[in-house]
C-alpha positions as CSV (number, residue, x, y, z in Angstrom):
1,M,-211.5,132.3,-100.8
2,A,-214.4,130.2,-99.5
3,T,-214.7,126.6,-100.7
4,A,-217.6,125.2,-102.8
5,V,-218.7,123.3,-99.7
6,A,-218.7,126.5,-97.6
7,H,-220.7,128.3,-100.3
8,T,-223.3,125.5,-100.5
9,T,-223.6,125.4,-96.7
10,A,-224.0,129.2,-96.5
11,V,-226.7,129.2,-99.2
12,L,-228.7,126.3,-97.8
13,E,-228.7,127.8,-94.3
14,Y,-229.7,131.2,-95.7
15,L,-232.6,129.8,-97.8
16,F,-234.3,128.6,-94.7
17,S,-233.4,131.5,-92.4
18,P,-235.6,134.5,-91.6
19,S,-232.8,137.0,-92.1
20,V,-232.8,139.5,-95.0
21,V,-229.2,140.5,-94.5
22,P,-227.6,139.4,-97.8
23,V,-225.3,136.5,-98.2
24,L,-222.2,137.6,-100.3
25,L,-220.0,135.0,-101.9
26,S,-216.6,135.6,-103.4
27,G,-215.7,133.5,-106.5
28,D,-216.3,132.9,-110.2
29,A,-220.0,133.4,-111.0
30,V,-220.4,130.1,-112.8
31,D,-218.6,128.1,-110.2
32,V,-220.6,129.6,-107.3
33,L,-223.9,129.4,-109.1
34,K,-223.4,125.6,-109.5
35,E,-223.5,125.4,-105.7
36,I,-226.9,127.0,-105.5
37,P,-229.9,124.5,-105.6
38,V,-232.0,124.3,-108.7
39,D,-235.3,126.3,-108.7
40,S,-234.4,128.1,-105.5
41,I,-234.2,131.8,-106.6
42,D,-237.2,134.0,-107.1
43,F,-235.5,136.9,-108.9
44,A,-232.2,137.9,-110.4
45,M,-230.8,141.2,-111.6
46,T,-227.3,142.2,-112.6
47,S,-225.1,144.5,-114.5
48,P,-222.2,142.5,-115.8
49,P,-218.7,144.1,-116.4
50,Y,-218.6,146.1,-119.6
51,W,-216.6,144.5,-122.4
52,G,-213.3,146.3,-123.0
53,Q,-214.4,149.5,-121.3
54,R,-213.0,149.3,-117.8
55,Q,-210.0,147.9,-115.9
56,Y,-211.4,145.8,-113.0
57,D,-209.3,144.5,-110.2
58,T,-209.7,140.9,-111.3
59,N,-209.3,139.1,-114.6
60,G,-212.5,137.8,-115.9
61,I,-215.6,138.7,-117.9
62,G,-215.1,142.0,-119.6
63,G,-211.5,141.4,-120.5
64,E,-212.0,139.0,-123.4
65,A,-210.1,139.4,-126.7
66,T,-213.3,139.5,-128.7
67,Y,-216.9,140.4,-128.1
68,Q,-217.9,136.9,-129.2
69,E,-216.0,135.4,-126.3
70,Y,-217.6,138.0,-124.0
71,V,-221.1,137.0,-125.2
72,S,-220.2,133.3,-124.8
73,N,-218.9,133.8,-121.2
74,L,-222.0,135.7,-120.3
75,L,-224.2,133.0,-121.6
76,S,-222.3,130.4,-119.4
77,V,-223.3,132.5,-116.4
78,F,-226.9,133.1,-117.5
79,A,-227.4,129.3,-118.2
80,Q,-226.7,128.8,-114.5
81,V,-229.0,131.7,-113.5
82,H,-231.7,129.9,-115.6
83,R,-231.1,126.7,-113.7
84,V,-231.4,128.2,-110.2
85,L,-234.3,130.4,-111.0
86,K,-237.8,129.2,-110.1
87,V,-240.3,128.8,-112.9
88,T,-242.1,131.9,-111.5
89,G,-238.9,133.9,-111.6
90,S,-237.6,136.9,-113.5
91,F,-234.2,138.0,-114.6
92,W,-233.4,141.6,-115.3
93,L,-230.2,142.4,-117.2
94,N,-228.6,145.9,-117.5
95,I,-225.9,145.8,-120.1
96,G,-223.9,148.5,-121.9
97,D,-222.9,148.8,-125.5
98,V,-219.4,149.6,-127.0
99,Y,-217.8,151.0,-130.2
100,V,-215.1,149.1,-132.0
101,E,-213.3,150.9,-134.8
102,K,-216.2,153.4,-134.9
103,Q,-218.8,150.6,-135.2
104,L,-221.5,150.3,-132.5
105,L,-221.6,146.6,-131.8
106,G,-225.2,146.3,-130.5
107,L,-223.9,144.1,-127.7
108,P,-227.0,144.3,-125.5
109,W,-229.2,142.9,-128.3
110,R,-226.6,140.3,-129.3
111,V,-226.7,139.0,-125.8
112,A,-230.5,139.2,-125.4
113,L,-231.2,137.4,-128.7
114,A,-228.6,134.7,-127.9
115,M,-230.4,134.2,-124.6
116,T,-233.8,133.8,-126.2
117,D,-232.6,131.7,-129.2
118,R,-230.1,129.4,-127.4
119,Q,-231.3,129.2,-123.8
120,G,-235.0,129.5,-123.9
121,W,-235.5,132.8,-122.1
122,T,-238.6,134.8,-122.9
123,L,-238.0,138.5,-123.3
124,R,-240.9,140.5,-121.8
125,N,-239.6,144.1,-121.9
126,S,-236.7,146.1,-123.3
127,I,-236.3,149.2,-121.1
128,I,-234.3,152.2,-122.1
129,W,-232.4,153.7,-119.1
130,N,-232.1,157.3,-119.9
131,K,-229.1,158.6,-117.9
132,I,-230.4,162.2,-118.6
133,K,-226.9,163.8,-118.7
134,G,-224.5,161.0,-119.4
135,G,-220.7,161.3,-119.5
136,P,-218.5,163.6,-121.6
137,D,-218.3,162.8,-125.3
138,N,-215.7,164.6,-127.5
139,S,-216.6,162.8,-130.7
140,K,-217.3,165.1,-133.6
141,D,-219.0,162.6,-135.9
142,K,-221.8,161.1,-133.8
143,L,-224.4,161.9,-131.1
144,R,-223.8,161.5,-127.4
145,N,-224.7,158.2,-125.9
146,V,-226.9,158.7,-122.8
147,H,-228.8,155.5,-122.5
148,E,-228.4,151.8,-121.7
149,H,-230.7,148.8,-122.0
150,V,-232.4,146.9,-119.2
151,F,-234.0,143.6,-120.4
152,H,-236.6,141.7,-118.4
153,F,-236.5,138.0,-119.1
154,V,-238.7,135.3,-117.6
155,K,-238.0,131.6,-117.4
156,H,-241.5,130.6,-118.5
157,P,-243.8,132.9,-120.6
158,K,-246.8,132.2,-118.4
159,G,-247.3,132.0,-114.6
160,Y,-244.3,134.1,-113.6
161,F,-244.7,136.4,-110.5
162,Y,-245.6,140.0,-111.4
163,D,-247.1,142.5,-109.0
164,A,-248.1,145.5,-111.3
165,D,-249.9,147.2,-108.4
166,A,-246.6,147.5,-106.5
167,V,-245.1,149.8,-109.1
168,R,-248.0,151.8,-110.3
169,N,-247.8,155.6,-110.1
170,A,-250.2,157.3,-107.7
171,P,-253.3,158.1,-109.6
172,R,-254.9,161.5,-109.9
173,T,-258.4,161.5,-108.5
174,A,-261.8,162.3,-110.1
175,K,-264.0,165.0,-108.7
176,V,-267.4,166.5,-109.0
177,V,-267.6,170.1,-110.3
178,N,-271.0,171.9,-110.3
179,G,-272.8,168.6,-110.1
180,S,-270.9,167.1,-113.0
181,V,-268.4,164.2,-112.7
182,V,-264.9,165.1,-113.9
183,S,-262.3,162.4,-114.4
184,A,-258.7,162.7,-113.4
185,T,-257.8,164.3,-116.7
186,G,-260.9,166.5,-117.0
187,V,-263.2,164.2,-118.9
188,R,-266.8,165.2,-118.1
189,G,-268.7,163.2,-120.7
190,V,-270.3,166.2,-122.3
191,R,-268.2,166.0,-125.5
192,Y,-268.9,162.2,-125.8
193,R,-272.7,162.8,-125.4
194,R,-272.5,165.4,-128.2
195,Q,-270.6,163.1,-130.4
196,I,-273.1,160.3,-129.8
197,E,-276.0,162.6,-130.6
198,L,-274.4,163.8,-133.9
199,S,-273.1,160.4,-135.0
200,T,-274.3,159.2,-138.4
201,M,-272.5,155.9,-137.9
202,L,-274.6,154.7,-135.0
203,N,-278.1,153.4,-135.4
204,G,-280.8,154.2,-132.8
205,E,-280.2,151.1,-130.7
206,E,-276.5,151.6,-130.7
207,R,-276.9,155.3,-129.7
208,R,-279.2,154.4,-126.8
209,A,-276.7,151.7,-125.6
210,A,-273.8,154.2,-125.9
211,F,-275.6,156.8,-123.7
212,A,-276.4,154.1,-121.1
213,A,-272.8,152.8,-121.1
214,L,-271.5,156.4,-120.7
215,D,-273.8,157.0,-117.7
216,D,-272.5,153.8,-116.1
217,I,-268.9,154.6,-116.5
218,L,-269.4,158.2,-115.2
219,R,-271.0,156.6,-112.2
220,D,-268.0,154.4,-111.7
221,V,-265.8,157.5,-111.8
222,Q,-268.0,159.3,-109.2
223,E,-267.9,156.3,-106.9
224,G,-264.1,156.1,-107.1
225,K,-264.1,152.7,-109.0
226,L,-262.4,154.3,-111.9
227,A,-260.1,157.3,-112.2
228,D,-260.2,158.0,-115.9
229,F,-261.4,156.7,-119.2
230,R,-261.6,157.4,-122.9
231,M,-264.6,156.6,-125.2
232,I,-264.0,155.4,-128.8
233,I,-267.1,155.9,-131.0
234,R,-267.4,154.5,-134.5
235,G,-266.6,157.1,-137.1
236,V,-265.4,159.7,-134.6
237,Q,-262.3,158.4,-132.8
238,R,-259.7,156.2,-134.5
239,T,-259.5,152.6,-133.4
240,T,-256.5,152.1,-131.1
241,H,-253.8,149.7,-132.3
242,S,-255.5,148.4,-135.4
243,D,-258.6,148.8,-137.6
244,S,-258.5,145.2,-138.6
245,E,-261.1,143.0,-136.9
246,N,-258.9,140.0,-137.5
247,V,-256.1,141.6,-135.4
248,S,-257.9,143.8,-132.8
249,G,-260.6,142.7,-130.4
250,R,-261.3,146.4,-129.9
251,A,-261.9,146.8,-133.7
252,R,-264.4,144.0,-133.5
253,E,-266.1,145.5,-130.6
254,L,-266.3,148.8,-132.4
255,Q,-267.9,147.1,-135.4
256,Q,-270.4,145.1,-133.4
257,R,-271.4,147.7,-130.7
258,G,-270.5,151.0,-132.2
259,F,-268.3,152.1,-129.3
260,Y,-265.9,150.9,-126.6
261,F,-264.1,152.3,-123.6
262,L,-260.4,152.5,-122.6
263,K,-260.5,152.3,-118.8
264,Y,-257.5,153.5,-116.8
265,H,-256.6,151.5,-113.8
266,P,-257.9,153.0,-110.5
267,N,-254.5,152.4,-108.8
268,G,-252.6,154.4,-111.3
269,A,-250.5,153.7,-114.4
270,K,-247.7,151.2,-114.7
271,P,-244.3,152.7,-115.3
272,K,-243.3,153.2,-118.9
273,D,-240.4,151.4,-120.6
274,V,-238.2,154.5,-120.6
275,W,-236.7,155.3,-117.2
276,D,-235.1,158.7,-116.4
277,I,-232.5,157.9,-113.7
278,I,-229.3,159.8,-113.1
279,P,-226.3,157.4,-112.6
280,E,-224.9,159.3,-109.6
281,D,-222.5,157.4,-107.3
282,T,-224.0,158.3,-104.0
283,Q,-221.7,155.8,-102.2
284,N,-218.5,157.8,-103.0
285,R,-216.8,154.6,-104.1
286,V,-213.1,154.9,-105.0
287,G,-212.2,151.7,-106.9
288,H,-215.5,150.8,-108.6
289,F,-216.9,152.8,-111.4
290,A,-220.0,151.0,-112.7
291,A,-222.9,153.4,-112.8
292,Y,-225.6,151.2,-111.4
293,P,-227.9,153.3,-109.2
294,E,-230.3,152.0,-106.6
295,D,-233.3,153.4,-108.4
296,L,-232.6,151.1,-111.4
297,C,-233.3,148.0,-109.1
298,R,-236.4,149.3,-107.3
299,I,-239.1,148.7,-110.0
300,P,-237.8,145.2,-111.0
301,I,-237.6,144.0,-107.3
302,L,-241.0,145.4,-106.3
303,A,-242.7,144.0,-109.5
304,T,-241.1,140.6,-109.8
305,C,-239.7,139.5,-106.5
306,P,-242.3,138.5,-104.0
307,E,-242.0,139.7,-100.4
308,G,-240.0,137.1,-98.6
309,G,-238.5,136.0,-101.9
310,I,-234.8,135.6,-102.7
311,A,-233.0,137.8,-105.1
312,L,-229.7,137.0,-106.8
313,D,-227.0,139.1,-108.5
314,P,-224.2,137.1,-110.1
315,F,-222.0,140.2,-110.7
316,C,-222.9,142.1,-107.5
317,G,-220.0,144.4,-107.4
318,T,-220.3,146.7,-104.4
319,G,-223.8,145.3,-103.7
320,T,-226.4,147.8,-105.0
321,T,-228.9,145.0,-105.9
322,M,-228.5,143.6,-102.4
323,V,-228.9,147.0,-100.7
324,V,-232.2,147.6,-102.5
325,A,-233.4,144.1,-101.8
326,Q,-232.6,144.5,-98.1
327,K,-234.4,147.8,-97.9
328,L,-237.5,146.2,-99.6
329,N,-237.4,143.3,-97.1
330,R,-236.2,140.7,-99.6
331,K,-233.5,138.2,-99.0
332,S,-230.6,138.2,-101.5
333,I,-227.4,136.4,-102.6
334,G,-224.6,138.3,-104.2
335,I,-221.6,136.9,-106.1
336,D,-218.4,138.7,-107.2
337,K,-215.0,137.6,-108.1
338,S,-213.5,140.6,-106.3
339,E,-213.0,140.1,-102.5
340,E,-212.5,143.8,-102.2
341,Y,-216.0,144.5,-103.7
342,I,-217.5,141.9,-101.5
343,R,-216.1,143.7,-98.4
344,I,-217.5,147.0,-99.6
345,A,-220.9,145.4,-100.2
346,E,-220.9,143.8,-96.8
347,G,-220.2,147.2,-95.3
348,R,-223.0,148.9,-97.2
349,C,-225.5,146.2,-96.2
350,A,-224.3,146.2,-92.6
351,R,-225.2,149.9,-92.2
352,L,-228.8,149.0,-93.0
353,I,-229.2,146.8,-89.9
């Protein structure tokens, strides 16, 4: 196994090299992370060993006697991830749950809340990974489990790197039909005009302003500046989110102007927080059974790791995070206690060169 000095040298050389071929380091995650410079990593993502679920080829995290020890050991690793992550960085955590004596422990949330309460992480999203079909379940007294959690943490609540445009879905386009502008989902403006005309909740000035604003937004659709929109008119549509003016700026706008618009981004919608991804093992791995597909890493890396940035996986296993980072032209550092897994990861990444 490489020494701490060798790890430090390899990391420092890699940080300043142009190569995107990953650096893969064998050793205990906490020990290796201590050799990585503070504030040097742009992005981290990992799927740590399940607690009490699988027999891995090394003793370590996942084999603790109690779940409390498991959570504590994970926090020791994540404290080091927090140290090496830049203030602009993100950390994505995929973690599975477990039953003990018929009780679902809620391990993902125990870990997530411990991270926010004890280590100062900010939790930005809780994503549900829907595995669609899941594994076999012979239990006769509960539903099948077909999902896992993916948490998005940031080191600082403001100023972290996030490229929403990199992960937007391709938008449908607006068109002109018989001289009328039709939005991506078929909005022509005719219904809104009729509602404005018939409204008893708008005064004359508000009605004229609503017609003019509707003309303007339809012009934006026609010119390709906007793909789609919705119009909320006082007394016709329900206020989105809240009717309280103290809580909702949109409610205040509705009260003051009589209408407002929901504008859909011209570059398409952001992904939702439920991801349908089948956990197929496309690598035909024999000795490693963690269902951690490449598609699970794609959105996190594109959205929160800048091009030319450095990604980290402290439990890299057979290197899925590293493979996706390399394909997306990001540098990456992987750590795993198993030298066998490191060799498999090196082989997978080498095939991409």
